[in-house]
N, C-alpha and C positions, 0 to 999 in steps of 0.2 A: 307844694311838693318839691323836693330838691332835685337837682339835675341828675345825680346818680341814681335815685330811685325811678324817675322818669325813664332814664336809659335802660334800667334793668326791666321795667315793666314793658318797654318797647321790644326788648329782646324776647321776653316771655311770650309776647303776643305773636312771635314768628313760629312757635312750636305749639303743639296741642297737648303733650303729655309731660308729666314729671313724676317726682317721688315726694310723697308726704311722709314725714318722720316725726315721731313722738315716742312715748313710753306708755305702756299699758301694764298695770300691776308690777312696776318697777323694772320692766323688761322693754328694751328699745325695739322698735319695729320700723320698718319702711314699706310703704304700700303704693303701687302705682296709681296715678290719678290722672284724670282728664282736667284741664283747666281753661278758663276764659279770663281775660283781663278786662276789668271794668274800672270806672272812676274811683270807687271806694275800696278797691283791693282786687284780689284774685279769688275767683270763685272756683272751687274744685268739686268734681263729682267722683264718688267712690261707691263701691258696692256696700249697701247696708248689712248684707249677710256676714261680712267680716267682723262687724261690731266695732271697728276702729273709730267710728264717729263718736261713740260713747266716750272714749278716752281723749279725743280731740276737742269736743265741744266745751268751750270756756277755758281751754288750756293753751299754753304757748306750744306752737308746732314749728317745724322747720319745713321748708319746701324748696326743692331743687329741680331745675330743668336745664337742658343744654342742647346744643346742636351737634354733638360729638358723632352722631350717626351720618352727618352730612359728608364727612371725609374731605371737606373743603380746606382751603389755605388758612382761613380765619375761623377758629372754633372758640366757643364761649360757654360758660356755666354761670348760672345765676342761682344764688342761695339767698333765702331770706328767712327770718323768724317773725312770728307775730301771732296774735290771739285768733283762735278759730271759733267760729260760731255757726251753728246750723242755721241755714236760711232757706226760704222758698224762692226758687229761681224766678226771674222775670221772664216773660215770654221771649224777649230778645236774647236773654242767656240760653234758653232751651234751644232756640234756633241756632245759636252760635256753637252750642255743644254738639249738635248734630245727633246722628243715630246712637243709641246705647248698644253695648255689647248684648248679645243674646244670652250668654252664659257667663258665669264667673265661678271658677273651679267647679264646674259641672252643675251649678244650680242656677235658676233664673236670675238674671241681674236685676236688682232692686236698688235704684239710685238714691243716694243721699247727697245733698249739697252743703257745702260749707264755704263761708267767706273768710278770707284771712287778709288782714291789713298788714302789709309789710312794715316792719319796724326797723330791723337791722338787716341791711342789704349788702351782699357782697358779689361782685361781678369778677370772674377770672377769664383771661383770654389766653389763647395758644395760637401763635401766628407761625405758619410754616412758609418755606419758600415755593413749594409746590402742592398740588392736590395730594391728599393721602389716600393710598389705596387700602382696601380692606384685606389684610393679610390672612383673615379667617374665614373668608368666603369660600364656599364649597364650589 
C-alpha cells in the first residue's frame, strides 16, 4: 500500500463518521455512515431501511470524512473511491463500531455493513495560524 493511502487511512482512523456517496436510479445521494479502518479497506455501517446498500453493493462509491468539527489549527479531509461490497463484520469490527443508533428517521436501526477498498485517494489540508472558533454555536 502506498504512503498516501496509508496516511489517508491513518487520518480516517481518527474519526468515526463520514459520508457515503453514489447514485441510485441515476440520482446522486449522500448518506451518513459510521466507519472502521481495517487492513483490507474501510468498513461502513449504514441503516438497511434507507435501501442505499442495494445501490452500493458491487458499485463504485465515494466516501469522505474529515475533522472539520474539531475547530483546530490543522484540519483535513479524506476522500476516496472504491468498489463497495456487503460483508458480515468480524467480531472485532462489531466491537470497534460500538453501539448502534436506536432509531434512523424514526424507525428501528437495522445495520448493513459494506467494505470499500480505497482505489483513488485524495487528502486535503487546511492550516490556520490559530484555533478556529465556531461562529455558528448558540
